[in-house]
Residue frames as qw, qx, qy, qz and C-alpha x, y, z in Angstrom:
[[0.379, 0.266, -0.409, -0.786, 14.09, 67.19, 10.55],
 [0.618, 0.185, 0.724, -0.246, 11.09, 64.98, 9.82],
 [0.269, 0.405, -0.568, -0.665, 10.94, 63.65, 6.30],
 [0.793, 0.110, -0.370, -0.471, 9.48, 60.74, 4.29],
 [0.581, 0.143, -0.779, 0.190, 11.52, 58.33, 6.39],
 [0.634, -0.673, -0.366, -0.105, 10.02, 59.60, 9.63],
 [0.249, -0.891, 0.297, -0.237, 11.65, 61.10, 12.65],
 [0.326, -0.640, 0.693, -0.060, 15.14, 59.76, 13.41],
 [0.914, 0.157, 0.367, -0.074, 14.66, 56.80, 11.03],
 [0.307, 0.817, -0.439, -0.213, 17.99, 57.30, 9.21],
 [0.525, -0.409, 0.746, 0.029, 19.41, 53.85, 10.03],
 [0.696, 0.307, 0.644, 0.080, 17.71, 52.22, 6.97],
 [0.318, 0.828, -0.096, -0.451, 18.57, 55.04, 4.54],
 [0.024, -0.537, 0.762, 0.362, 21.57, 53.32, 3.02],
 [0.374, 0.141, 0.917, 0.018, 19.56, 50.02, 2.69],
 [0.470, 0.697, 0.443, -0.311, 16.67, 51.86, 1.04],
 [0.248, 0.818, -0.284, -0.435, 18.95, 53.80, -1.34],
 [0.111, 0.520, -0.810, -0.249, 21.12, 50.82, -2.33],
 [0.838, 0.047, -0.327, -0.436, 18.51, 48.11, -2.15],
 [0.475, 0.249, -0.796, 0.280, 20.38, 46.19, 0.53],
 [0.602, -0.463, 0.175, -0.627, 17.76, 45.63, 3.12],
 [0.082, -0.253, 0.939, -0.219, 18.39, 42.80, 5.58],
 [0.614, -0.186, -0.626, -0.444, 15.94, 39.95, 5.00],
 [0.492, -0.357, 0.496, -0.620, 13.95, 39.12, 8.07],
 [0.576, 0.042, -0.798, -0.172, 13.75, 35.30, 8.75],
 [0.755, -0.444, 0.173, -0.450, 11.98, 33.18, 11.36],
 [0.291, 0.377, -0.872, 0.116, 13.97, 30.42, 13.05],
 [0.856, -0.262, -0.030, -0.444, 12.07, 27.35, 14.20],
 [0.442, 0.332, -0.802, 0.228, 13.70, 24.75, 16.46],
 [0.744, -0.474, -0.471, 0.000, 13.25, 22.50, 19.44],
 [0.150, -0.837, 0.273, -0.449, 14.14, 24.76, 22.33],
 [0.818, -0.497, 0.263, -0.122, 14.71, 21.89, 24.77],
 [0.921, 0.012, 0.276, 0.274, 17.23, 20.11, 22.50],
 [0.658, 0.412, 0.224, 0.589, 18.74, 22.61, 20.15],
 [0.143, -0.975, -0.117, 0.120, 19.11, 25.95, 21.90],
 [0.517, -0.567, 0.358, 0.532, 22.89, 25.90, 21.69],
 [0.481, 0.220, 0.598, 0.602, 22.67, 25.50, 17.87],
 [0.087, 0.898, 0.389, 0.188, 20.16, 28.42, 17.68],
 [0.377, -0.861, 0.064, 0.336, 22.58, 30.53, 19.74],
 [0.509, -0.272, 0.506, 0.641, 25.49, 29.71, 17.39],
 [0.363, 0.551, 0.615, 0.432, 23.31, 30.29, 14.33],
 [0.059, -0.964, -0.259, 0.007, 22.32, 33.69, 15.69],
 [0.476, -0.706, 0.243, 0.464, 25.94, 34.54, 16.47],
 [0.531, 0.011, 0.609, 0.588, 27.13, 33.54, 13.00],
 [0.224, 0.447, 0.635, 0.588, 24.45, 35.23, 10.99],
 [0.108, -0.761, -0.473, 0.430, 23.15, 38.19, 13.03],
 [0.096, -0.494, 0.228, 0.833, 24.84, 40.73, 10.64],
 [0.010, -0.028, -0.769, -0.638, 23.35, 39.17, 7.52],
 [0.344, -0.442, -0.680, -0.473, 19.72, 38.54, 8.60],
 [0.362, -0.337, 0.379, -0.782, 17.36, 39.83, 11.17],
 [0.363, -0.091, -0.925, -0.067, 16.30, 36.68, 12.89],
 [0.578, -0.315, 0.131, -0.741, 13.01, 36.23, 14.69],
 [0.377, -0.022, -0.924, 0.063, 12.31, 33.32, 16.98],
 [0.524, -0.546, -0.448, -0.476, 9.46, 32.38, 19.12],
 [0.096, -0.471, 0.585, -0.653, 11.23, 32.27, 22.55],
 [0.055, -0.106, -0.978, 0.169, 9.39, 29.05, 23.23],
 [0.448, -0.280, -0.380, -0.759, 5.81, 29.23, 22.13],
 [0.574, -0.320, -0.751, 0.059, 4.96, 26.52, 24.64],
 [0.354, -0.348, -0.491, 0.716, 5.76, 28.88, 27.51],
 [0.022, 0.105, -0.050, -0.993, 4.51, 32.11, 25.93],
 [0.491, -0.148, -0.424, -0.747, 1.13, 31.10, 24.49],
 [0.140, -0.033, 0.873, -0.465, 0.30, 28.19, 26.91],
 [0.675, 0.252, 0.208, -0.662, -2.66, 26.90, 25.04],
 [0.395, -0.006, 0.889, 0.233, -3.68, 23.77, 23.25],
 [0.501, 0.714, 0.370, -0.319, -6.33, 25.58, 21.14],
 [0.654, 0.062, 0.478, 0.583, -4.79, 25.04, 17.74],
 [0.276, 0.776, 0.389, 0.412, -6.60, 27.86, 16.02],
 [0.294, -0.954, -0.021, 0.049, -5.63, 30.34, 18.63],
 [0.632, -0.519, 0.364, 0.446, -2.03, 29.28, 18.66],
 [0.586, 0.339, 0.492, 0.547, -1.83, 29.26, 14.84],
 [0.117, 0.919, 0.268, 0.265, -3.16, 32.81, 14.75],
 [0.469, -0.849, 0.152, 0.191, -0.56, 33.86, 17.33],
 [0.701, -0.167, 0.459, 0.520, 2.24, 32.21, 15.42],
 [0.452, 0.594, 0.447, 0.492, 1.14, 33.88, 12.15],
 [0.050, -0.954, -0.197, -0.222, 0.54, 37.31, 13.69],
 [0.434, -0.875, 0.202, 0.069, 3.41, 37.59, 16.12],
 [0.620, -0.443, 0.549, 0.343, 6.19, 35.58, 14.51],
 [0.598, 0.241, 0.611, 0.460, 5.74, 34.77, 10.77],
 [0.254, 0.910, 0.300, 0.133, 4.14, 37.99, 9.55],
 [0.052, -0.964, 0.238, 0.106, 6.86, 40.38, 8.44],
 [0.483, -0.421, 0.706, 0.300, 9.39, 37.60, 7.66],
 [0.607, 0.509, -0.356, -0.496, 9.98, 36.07, 4.27],
 [0.673, 0.250, -0.696, 0.005, 11.52, 32.69, 5.07],
 [0.769, -0.552, 0.220, -0.235, 11.57, 30.16, 7.89],
 [0.390, 0.505, -0.758, 0.137, 14.78, 28.45, 8.75],
 [0.895, -0.350, -0.047, -0.271, 14.12, 25.13, 10.54],
 [0.038, 0.576, -0.793, 0.194, 17.00, 23.78, 12.71],
 [0.897, -0.036, -0.318, -0.306, 16.59, 19.97, 12.55],
 [0.137, -0.511, 0.774, -0.346, 17.86, 18.20, 15.63],
 [0.076, 0.074, -0.990, 0.088, 17.18, 14.78, 17.15],
 [0.128, 0.435, 0.817, -0.357, 13.63, 15.50, 18.31],
 [0.158, 0.251, -0.146, -0.944, 12.54, 18.25, 15.97],
 [0.327, -0.106, -0.741, -0.576, 10.25, 15.96, 14.03],
 [0.313, -0.398, -0.845, 0.174, 8.29, 15.15, 17.21],
 [0.113, -0.304, -0.354, 0.877, 7.47, 18.75, 18.15],
 [0.221, 0.695, 0.683, 0.042, 3.96, 19.99, 17.60],
 [0.014, -0.885, -0.060, 0.462, 4.87, 23.73, 17.76],
 [0.263, -0.369, 0.632, 0.628, 7.57, 23.07, 15.11],
 [0.248, 0.366, 0.833, 0.333, 4.92, 21.53, 12.85],
 [0.090, 0.856, 0.480, -0.172, 2.58, 24.48, 13.50],
 [0.140, -0.753, 0.217, 0.605, 5.29, 26.98, 12.71],
 [0.244, -0.072, 0.774, 0.579, 5.99, 25.18, 9.38],
 [0.179, 0.614, 0.760, 0.113, 2.24, 25.17, 8.67],
 [0.006, -0.887, -0.200, 0.417, 2.01, 28.97, 9.40],
 [0.233, -0.478, 0.520, 0.668, 5.09, 29.53, 7.14],
 [0.211, 0.126, 0.830, 0.500, 3.35, 27.73, 4.30],
 [0.103, 0.757, 0.626, -0.159, 0.04, 29.31, 4.94],
 [0.025, -0.870, 0.038, 0.490, 1.83, 32.69, 4.33],
 [0.804, 0.559, 0.092, 0.183, 3.64, 31.24, 1.28],
 [0.161, -0.888, 0.427, 0.051, 7.01, 32.10, 2.74],
 [0.574, 0.502, -0.645, 0.045, 10.24, 30.29, 1.98],
 [0.848, -0.456, 0.201, -0.179, 11.32, 27.20, 3.94],
 [0.508, 0.592, -0.597, 0.186, 14.84, 26.08, 4.59],
 [0.871, -0.491, -0.004, -0.035, 15.96, 23.25, 6.85],
 [0.175, 0.722, -0.626, 0.239, 19.36, 23.00, 8.47],
 [0.922, -0.157, -0.353, -0.014, 20.29, 19.44, 9.56],
 [0.318, -0.806, 0.424, -0.261, 22.12, 19.68, 12.89],
 [0.289, 0.400, -0.861, 0.122, 24.84, 17.16, 14.02],
 [0.282, -0.068, 0.815, -0.502, 22.30, 15.84, 16.57],
 [0.652, 0.157, -0.259, -0.695, 19.70, 14.84, 13.99],
 [0.704, -0.059, 0.674, -0.215, 17.98, 11.39, 14.07],
 [0.283, 0.331, -0.745, -0.506, 18.18, 8.76, 11.36],
 [0.905, 0.014, -0.002, -0.426, 15.93, 5.89, 10.37],
 [0.814, -0.295, 0.491, 0.097, 17.32, 2.32, 10.55],
 [0.771, 0.416, 0.330, 0.352, 18.24, 2.62, 6.85],
 [0.520, -0.177, 0.048, 0.834, 20.17, 5.89, 7.41],
 [0.091, 0.660, 0.398, 0.630, 17.67, 8.49, 6.16],
 [0.096, 0.073, -0.378, 0.918, 17.48, 11.76, 8.09],
 [0.114, -0.624, -0.771, 0.060, 14.26, 12.15, 10.06],
 [0.006, -0.079, -0.002, -0.997, 12.59, 15.55, 9.50],
 [0.411, 0.325, 0.510, -0.682, 9.07, 16.77, 10.35],
 [0.477, 0.398, 0.770, 0.146, 6.49, 15.28, 7.98],
 [0.296, 0.896, 0.272, -0.190, 5.23, 18.68, 6.72],
 [0.110, -0.783, 0.461, 0.403, 8.83, 19.72, 5.96],
 [0.454, -0.114, 0.828, 0.310, 9.53, 16.36, 4.16],
 [0.491, 0.638, 0.593, -0.005, 6.43, 16.77, 1.91],
 [0.247, 0.952, -0.004, -0.181, 7.74, 20.16, 0.77],
 [0.304, -0.582, 0.655, 0.374, 11.23, 18.82, 0.22],
 [0.526, 0.189, 0.801, 0.212, 9.71, 16.24, -2.10],
 [0.413, 0.810, 0.415, -0.022, 7.81, 18.87, -4.06],
 [0.588, 0.192, 0.070, 0.783, 11.01, 20.98, -4.19],
 [0.145, -0.905, -0.197, -0.349, 9.38, 23.88, -2.38],
 [0.570, -0.799, 0.190, 0.033, 11.71, 23.54, 0.65],
 [0.569, 0.626, -0.477, 0.239, 15.51, 23.38, 0.71],
 [0.831, -0.553, 0.021, 0.058, 17.87, 21.57, 3.10],
 [0.368, 0.719, -0.501, 0.309, 21.47, 22.19, 4.13],
 [0.811, -0.290, -0.418, 0.289, 23.80, 20.48, 6.62],
 [0.426, -0.895, -0.019, 0.132, 25.06, 22.32, 9.62],
 [0.710, -0.350, 0.318, 0.522, 28.67, 21.46, 8.75],
 [0.461, 0.313, 0.458, 0.692, 28.38, 23.09, 5.28],
 [0.031, -0.906, -0.422, 0.028, 26.58, 26.22, 6.56],
 [0.404, -0.128, 0.062, 0.904, 28.06, 29.53, 5.52],
 [0.190, 0.560, 0.182, -0.786, 26.71, 32.94, 4.76],
 [0.261, 0.335, -0.570, -0.703, 26.79, 32.23, 1.06],
 [0.161, -0.114, -0.967, -0.162, 25.16, 28.79, 1.25],
 [0.036, 0.510, 0.714, -0.478, 22.44, 30.01, 3.54],
 [0.198, 0.510, -0.070, -0.834, 21.84, 33.12, 1.48],
 [0.231, 0.164, -0.761, -0.584, 21.51, 31.05, -1.66],
 [0.122, -0.290, -0.948, 0.048, 19.07, 28.57, 0.00],
 [0.073, 0.525, 0.505, -0.681, 17.00, 31.36, 1.43],
 [0.226, 0.456, -0.256, -0.822, 16.74, 33.22, -1.87],
 [0.254, 0.028, -0.876, -0.409, 15.86, 30.02, -3.74],
 [0.059, -0.395, -0.874, 0.277, 13.17, 29.19, -1.13],
 [0.173, 0.562, 0.294, -0.753, 11.59, 32.59, -1.26],
 [0.304, 0.402, -0.461, -0.730, 11.55, 32.40, -5.09],
 [0.140, 0.066, 0.984, 0.084, 10.12, 28.86, -5.24],
 [0.351, -0.249, -0.504, -0.749, 6.86, 28.57, -7.14],
 [0.422, -0.180, 0.481, -0.747, 3.98, 28.73, -4.63],
 [0.829, 0.069, -0.240, -0.500, 2.14, 25.95, -6.41],
 [0.590, 0.257, -0.747, 0.170, 4.66, 23.50, -5.03],
 [0.260, -0.337, 0.583, -0.692, 3.50, 24.05, -1.46],
 [0.604, -0.225, -0.743, -0.181, 2.10, 20.92, 0.24],
 [0.148, -0.268, 0.539, -0.785, 0.41, 21.92, 3.46],
 [0.696, -0.181, -0.465, -0.516, -2.15, 19.04, 3.35],
 [0.453, -0.020, -0.820, 0.349, -0.82, 17.09, 6.44],
 [0.536, -0.730, -0.393, -0.159, -2.95, 17.16, 9.58],
 [0.028, -0.780, 0.375, -0.500, -1.64, 19.35, 12.28],
 [0.493, 0.082, -0.776, 0.385, 0.36, 17.52, 14.88],
 [0.529, -0.680, -0.310, -0.403, -1.84, 17.29, 17.94],
 [0.680, -0.717, 0.156, 0.008, 0.83, 16.48, 20.57],
 [0.071, 0.751, -0.656, -0.027, 4.58, 16.07, 20.92],
 [0.360, -0.342, 0.867, -0.044, 6.24, 12.68, 20.38]]
């Protein structure tokens, strides 16, 4: 039978009837350094959220044309999600595609949550080093940050919901786009 849900589209019926649709999130991370943390993140939270990741934009898009890459990020990865979760490892702050993914997230006015990994970098005075665009939005209180060790379904859910509900006027997307890694 074909109805308003379409042919054979009964898998979402319970979610529609009871308002429990899985939120779709984009996960941004440095593939070369933090893949194992993404794999663990995905294993832990695959039942709660539908995660979308870029499968390494550097290999897929293979272009340095910022406008083209930004359009591809927005259209192919960010559109349809409501929040970006940034896994913050030792070199994340140096990665241009991470910066571009954060920019695309903010352009779409989606939520932004950072998860500090055990491999993160610190300044000489002990502060966690995060991408500049993310830091600016932490300062305005648009973005939220959690530690990997404290990550749970409830803590992540709370951070995502707060990030999605954050007032859009707090977005600071004024930084220049990172032109190269490092």
